[in-house]
N, C-alpha and C positions, 0 to 999 in steps of 0.2 A: 118531692122537695125535701132537701136535707133539713133536719131539725137541730138547732143548737142546744146542747145539753148544759147542765149547770157549770161544767168546767170550761165552757167556751168552745167545745168541739162539736162538729156535725156528726150525724150517724154514719156518714161516709168515711169520715176520719177515723171513727171508732172501728169500723169494719176493716179498714186498711191497716190500722194499728194491730188488730188481733191477727190478721193474716201475716203481717211482718213478724210478730212474736212467734207464731207457729213455725214460720220458715227458719227463724233464728234457732228455735229449740231443736228443729230437725237437723240443722247444720251442726249444732253442738253435739248432738247424739252421734251423727255420722263421723265427725272428727274424733270423737272419743273412742270409737271402735276401730277406725282405720289408722294403723301405725305402719310406717315403712321402715326399711333397713336404711339407717342414716350413716353414711360414710363421709359426711361433710367435714371439711378441714377446720372449721371454726367460724362462727359459733357451731359447736359440735353436739353430738348426742349426749344427753343426760340420762342417768339411770332411771328406768321407769318408776321404780319405787320412790325415788326422790320426787319425781314429778307428781306422783299421786299424793304424797304427803304435802307438797306445796299447794296442790289443788285443794286438799281437804282443809288446809289452814288459811287459805287465801283471804276469805272474808272475815274469819274470826280466829285470830291467833291466840292460842292458849287460854281461851275463854274470855279474852279482853273485849270482844265485840268490835275489834278493828283489825285491819290487815297490817302486816309488817310494812307495807307500802305507805301506810298512813301514820305510822308510829313516829313519835318524836325521837330523833337520834340522841337526845339528852335524857330520855326516859330510863328508868331502872331496867325495864324489860329489854330495851335494845342494847343497853350496856351488857346485860347478861348474854344476849346473842353474840355480841362481839367477843366477850370473854370466853364463852364456850367454844366458839370457832377457833380462836387463838390457841386455847389449851389442847384441842384435838389435834391441831397442826403440830404443836410442840411434841405431843406423844408420837405421832406418826413419823416425824422426821428426827426425833431425838435432839431437839434444838437446845443447846446449852443456855444458861442464864445470861451470858455476855452477848447474846444476839437479840436484836429488837425486831419486832414484826409490825409492818404497816399495811393498811388496806387503803389504797389510793385510787385515783382515777387517771384516765389518759392512756391506758393500755401500756404494753411494753414499748410502743412507739414513743409515748411520753417519757419513758425512762431513758430512751436514747439521748434525750436532752438532760434529764435529771441527773444521770450518772456523772457526766463531766462537770455539770454545774455544782454538784456537791463534792466531788472528789478530786478533780484535776489539780486543784491548788495544793494538794499534798505533795506534789512533785515540784522541785525547785525550778524546773523548766516548763511547768504546766504541760506535761506530756503524759500520754497514755499509750499502751500497746493494745493492738486489736488483732485477733485471728479472724480471717474472713473466709468462710466456707460456704456461703450461700447468699440468697437474696436479702435476708433480714440482717445479717451481720454487715453486709455491704451498706445497707441503709443506716445502720448504727454508726458506721464510720463517717458517712457523709454528714450526719448530724453533729457528731462529736467534733469534727473539724472546725465548727463555728466557734469553739470555746478554748481550743488549745492545740498543741502540737501532737498529731496522731501518727503513730508508727504502725504500719501493717507489718507484722513480724516475719513474714515469709514472702517469697516471690508470688506475684499475682497468678491466680489459677486461671487457665484458659477455659475450663469448664468446672462447674461445681459438682464434682463427682467423686471427690476424695477428701480425706483429712490430710493436710500436709504433715509429713513426718517431722517430729520434734527436732531432728538434726538439721532441718531447714530453717528453724526459727532463729531470729536474732532479737532476743529479749533485752530490754533496757532495765538494768538494775535500779535506776532512779525513776522509773515510771510510777505514776500515781496508782495505776492498776492495770491489770490485763483483762480484757473483755473477750468473751466468745459466746456464740449461740450454741447451746448443747444439742439442739435438734433443729435442723432447717426444714420447715414444713414444705416449702415450695419445691425444694430440690431432692428431698428424701435422704438427707445426709445427717447422720447422728454420730457424736463422739463416742467411741467405745472405751474411752479412758478419761480421767480427770487430768488436765494439763498441770505440769509441775512449773511453778513460777517463783520458787524461792521465797524471799521475804516480801515480794510484791503481791498485794492482795489480788485474788482471782475473782472476777465478776462473771456470773453466768446468767444468760437468758434461758430460763427453763420453761417458757410459756407452754410449750407443747409436749413436754415429757416429765414434768414434775410429778412426783408420786407414782411413777410408772416403774421405778426400780430404786433400790436403796443406794444411798451415797453418804459419805462422811461430810457433814456440813461444816466441820471445823477446817476443812481444806479451802473454804470459800470466804472471801471478804463480804460478798453480798450475792443474793440471788433475786432476780426479778421474774415475774410470771404473770401474764394476763390470764385470767381465770377461764376464758371461754372455750378452751380446748380440752382440758383434762380435769379441772377442779371446780367447774361452776358455769355460770352464764356471763355474758358480756357485761362490762360495767365496773368491775373491781379488778385492781392490779395488786398482786401480792409483792411486797418487798421485804426481804429478810436481810438484815445487815449487822455486822459485828460492831459493837458499840464504840470501839476506838476509831472507827472511820467517820464518826458523826461530828459535825461542827466545823467543817472546812468549806462551806458553801461560798460561792462567789457573790459579791454584792449585787450582781445582776440577776441572781437566781430568784425566780418568782416564789413568793412565799408558799404557795400551794405545793411546790416541788421541793421545798427545803426540808430535808430529812430531820434536822434538829427540831424545827417547828412542829412537824407532824408527829414525831415521837413524843415530844413534850405535851402535845394535846391528844395523845392516844388516837391518832388518825381522825380527830374530830375538830380540826381547825375550821373546816367548813363542813357543810352537810355531806356526809359520806354516801356512797352508793349502797344504801342500807339493804334494799331487797337482794342485791347481788351478794352481799356479805352473808345474809341469812341463807341464801341458796348454797353458797360455798360451804357453810357449816353443815348443811344436810348432806352434801356430796362427801365431805370429809368423814362424817359419821358412817356413810355407806361404805367407804373404803375401809374404815376400821372394822366394820362388821363382816367384811368379805376378805379377810386375810391380811389386811394392812398392805403396806408397800410390797412385801414379798409375795403376797397373793396376787397383786396387780402385775408384778414382774413376771411371774410364771405364765400368766395368761397372755401377756404382751408377746413373749417369746413364741408361745404356741400359735397365736394368731398370725404373726408376721411370717413365721416359717411355713405355714400352710400356703401362703401366697408365693413366697420366694421359691418353694419347692415346685409349685405348679409352673412358675416361670422357667425354672431350670430344666424341667422335664418336657417342655413344649417344642423341642427341636427348633428353637429360634423364632417361633411364632410370636412369643412374648420376649421382650428384652429389657432387662434392668441395666441402666447405664452407670449406676453407682458401684464403685469398687466394693467387693464383698465385705471388707473390714469396716466399711463406713455406712453400711445400709441401715436405714432407720427402721426401728420397730414400730414407730408411730405413723409414719407416712410412707407407704410403699409406692414408688413411682416406676412406671414402665411404659414401653412403647409396644405397639401391636403391628405385626407385619414386617419386622426387621428393626435393627438399631436406629434407623432414621425415622421410623414410624410411617404408617400409611394412614393419613388423616381421614380418609373415607372409611376405613375399617374401624378406626378409633371412634369416630362419630357414630357408626353403626353399633359399636359395643356399648357406648353410653346410652343409646336409645333402647337397646335390648335390656340393659340393666333397669331402666325406668319401667319398662313393661313388666319386669320381675319385681317391681316395688323397691328398687335400690336407688338411692340418690347420693349425689355428691362425689362422683368418681372422676369427673373431668379434671384434667391436669391444670395446674396454675397457669394463668395467661402468659407468664413470662417463660414457661418451660414447655407447655403443650403435653400431649400424651395423656396418660391415665395416672391418677393419684388416688390411692385408697387410704383413708385415715382411720387408724385403729386405736383410738383413745380408750381409756379405761372402761367406759360405759359400753363399748361395742362388745358383743358376746362372741364366743367361739363359734356358736351355731350360725350366727349371721355371716361370719367369715367363711364358714363351710358352704353356705348357700352361694356366696360369690365365687368360690373355687369351682363349684359345680357348673356355674354359668360360664366361667372361663374355659373349662374343659369342653363343654358342649359347643361353645362358640368356635373354638379352635377346630374341633372335629368336623364341624359343618363347612369350614372355609379353608382348611389347610390341604 
């Protein structure tokens, strides 16, 4: 017969509770020791040292006895986290004083609406120019069309496998802005240059390649970036905007998307994604300690070239369908068994990768094939292990 103790539990409950705690402890220990090679396209791999620091500070941040997750976003401590994160970003990207930084919510997808809602009234015709080179820029156009007159500046691409030559573009000198996605994660297409747009502000979605190579921020009117691919975890969206572009929002613009309001409130109009901002700060510190943007750029080239070289030397077993001048350093896409791909072989390759403790290489559902994401936290050694798998897989089946 079970006896009820002073806390209202029977001895059976106590035994079961102790057993459950033991199982949870064992699971935590197992998870702590087992790490796989993570090629996921986003949310993506974070640097292990960042994860360790976040783990160590999770319950007790800076001796305060609370987690950042529990911290008031109005507290001095969180304001310091915000300030340090912003200052590190300014140093890494050499951001001038006439640019403002916001930490928002809603992802880059939310910014597909926020950009026209805040900027399209700058044009007398409420118009904006868009360059469409992949899945995400196509979605951005569809959203922007709700708020104004959108001009795709080049002929429609049959396949997202190249960057249209600038001689094909028809830019509107009276457009409010020109938008493009600097790196298309689904299609594996990346701009090798910064578009020239004259006096019309250039807006870039850099969600998947920000801080992977140096660029001159003064060439841009604004940059948007979801953090979960290259600079942090899901939840926070970075917006960097030149201050002369602020204050043109449509009356229909939701207040949480209004740049003037958010800048005026230091991104604290509503409760911000506080833990995601904290984690971004840790990742930015890691980038700074590991050679800064130039250090990341060198490794990005090295990692992507390892795979592209393996593809080129495979006698057609692996095929990259993206033109050589537009191939992404961040998301390498390819087919197996010929340009059209052999789905059975590709499925087999994904399974072989799983057996080798490699995750996240299945292609985007709209594209198929294989996609390997090589964000900043992915190491050269991890890419070398994938290349060895690619070579052994080919030798066994070709």
